[in-house]
VMD Tcl script that draws the C-alpha trace (Angstrom):
set ca {
  {44.94 60.69 97.40}
  {47.87 61.93 99.54}
  {49.48 65.57 99.27}
  {52.40 66.32 97.54}
  {55.12 68.64 99.20}
  {57.47 71.35 97.25}
  {59.91 73.51 97.98}
  {58.54 76.69 99.00}
  {58.92 79.38 96.17}
  {60.79 81.64 98.68}
  {63.49 79.10 99.36}
  {63.83 78.37 96.11}
  {64.60 81.53 95.08}
  {67.12 82.16 97.46}
  {68.93 79.14 96.91}
  {69.10 80.09 93.20}
  {70.08 83.58 94.25}
  {72.93 82.15 96.24}
  {73.98 79.42 93.57}
  {74.18 82.60 90.95}
  {76.05 85.07 93.15}
  {78.66 82.09 94.20}
  {78.99 81.51 89.85}
  {79.27 85.23 89.43}
  {81.99 85.46 92.14}
  {84.07 82.54 90.71}
  {84.04 83.70 87.44}
  {85.13 87.56 88.37}
  {87.91 86.21 89.89}
  {88.58 83.63 87.46}
  {88.49 86.76 84.84}
  {90.96 88.67 87.26}
  {93.53 86.64 87.33}
  {93.55 86.27 83.68}
  {93.71 89.54 82.57}
  {95.99 90.32 86.13}
  {99.10 87.87 84.33}
  {98.37 89.32 80.95}
  {99.11 93.07 81.55}
  {100.91 92.95 84.86}
  {104.41 93.85 84.72}
  {106.64 91.55 87.05}
  {110.63 92.90 87.64}
  {113.36 91.10 89.36}
  {116.42 91.61 89.88}
  {118.86 89.36 91.87}
  {121.99 90.24 93.58}
  {124.44 87.38 93.04}
  {127.50 88.84 94.39}
  {129.63 91.38 95.98}
  {133.38 92.63 96.07}
  {134.69 95.57 98.19}
  {137.74 97.38 97.84}
  {139.13 98.96 100.55}
  {142.00 101.02 99.19}
  {139.18 103.68 97.10}
  {136.02 102.50 99.49}
  {134.67 101.29 96.04}
  {131.57 98.37 96.04}
  {130.51 96.27 92.86}
  {127.92 95.08 93.01}
  {126.65 91.68 90.70}
  {123.01 92.18 89.51}
  {121.09 89.22 87.39}
  {118.45 90.86 85.78}
  {114.96 88.86 85.12}
  {112.31 91.67 84.06}
  {110.81 91.67 81.08}
  {111.86 93.99 78.92}
  {114.27 95.76 80.80}
  {115.38 97.18 83.87}
  {115.88 100.96 84.62}
  {118.08 101.61 87.34}
  {118.26 105.59 89.06}
  {119.46 105.41 92.03}
  {121.59 103.56 94.22}
  {121.47 104.36 97.88}
  {124.24 102.53 100.56}
  {123.38 102.78 104.36}
  {120.65 105.32 103.87}
  {122.82 107.54 101.75}
  {122.69 108.28 98.11}
  {125.96 107.53 96.20}
  {127.59 107.52 93.04}
  {127.41 104.73 90.95}
  {127.55 103.45 87.24}
  {128.19 100.51 85.49}
  {131.26 98.54 86.03}
  {131.40 95.83 83.38}
  {129.17 93.73 81.54}
  {128.88 89.72 82.09}
  {126.12 88.48 79.99}
  {123.65 91.07 77.65}
  {123.67 94.63 76.36}
  {123.65 96.42 79.41}
  {123.93 100.90 78.91}
  {124.68 103.47 81.15}
  {123.00 107.32 79.97}
  {125.07 109.59 80.81}
  {122.92 112.58 80.61}
  {120.21 110.49 83.04}
  {122.76 109.19 85.27}
  {120.49 105.62 84.67}
  {121.84 101.92 83.67}
  {119.44 100.70 81.17}
  {119.62 96.34 81.35}
  {117.21 93.93 79.53}
  {116.25 90.99 80.35}
  {118.64 88.17 81.23}
  {121.66 90.81 81.66}
  {124.27 90.36 84.22}
  {126.44 93.00 85.11}
  {128.97 94.61 87.92}
  {126.93 97.88 89.00}
  {130.33 99.86 90.76}
  {129.45 102.63 93.59}
  {130.99 104.65 95.77}
  {130.64 104.18 99.54}
  {130.04 107.52 101.45}
  {133.11 107.47 103.68}
  {135.74 105.17 103.78}
  {134.76 101.74 106.32}
  {136.71 98.89 107.32}
  {136.43 95.47 105.83}
  {133.75 93.08 107.94}
  {131.24 96.24 108.12}
  {127.62 95.09 107.43}
  {126.12 98.20 105.11}
  {122.42 97.86 103.18}
  {122.49 98.50 99.33}
  {119.14 99.44 98.00}
  {118.60 99.61 94.51}
  {115.74 101.73 93.12}
  {114.44 101.10 89.36}
  {112.22 103.48 87.40}
  {108.76 100.70 87.68}
  {108.56 101.94 91.49}
  {110.64 98.39 93.09}
  {113.32 98.54 95.45}
  {116.07 96.06 95.86}
  {117.48 95.42 99.53}
  {120.56 93.30 100.62}
  {122.80 93.48 103.58}
  {126.55 92.87 101.98}
  {129.25 92.33 104.64}
  {132.19 94.35 103.71}
}
mol new
graphics top color blue
foreach p $ca { graphics top sphere $p radius 0.5 }
foreach p [lrange $ca 0 end-1] q [lrange $ca 1 end] { graphics top cylinder $p $q radius 0.2 }
display resetview
């Protein structure tokens, strides 16, 4: 008669625990990814163009909002200095400027021109860094050549 050899019970237990942990980690990763895509708010504002008027040193910036349900802009800085800004004109959407709070409220899909007063007169050809801040904590930055 011959002896049959089996896997040692300790080795079988280690393999079983390893497989269980691997499946648990895979499931947790899948579940977190599923929950994050359902609850996360993705905000996107595209800066599509600009116009500079040297005579009154104002800058107009064309913005396109891709965020759902809306973007609320509460602050604009140019070259590190907070500047006065306003809703200049609307191309698409029902964008509003709240006079009491000084915020621009733009729904998804809207496209509008934001006007801003430069902190000091600058000649054409100067590069300035523009930062646009939203209530959800995002900051959009671009460099514009005047």
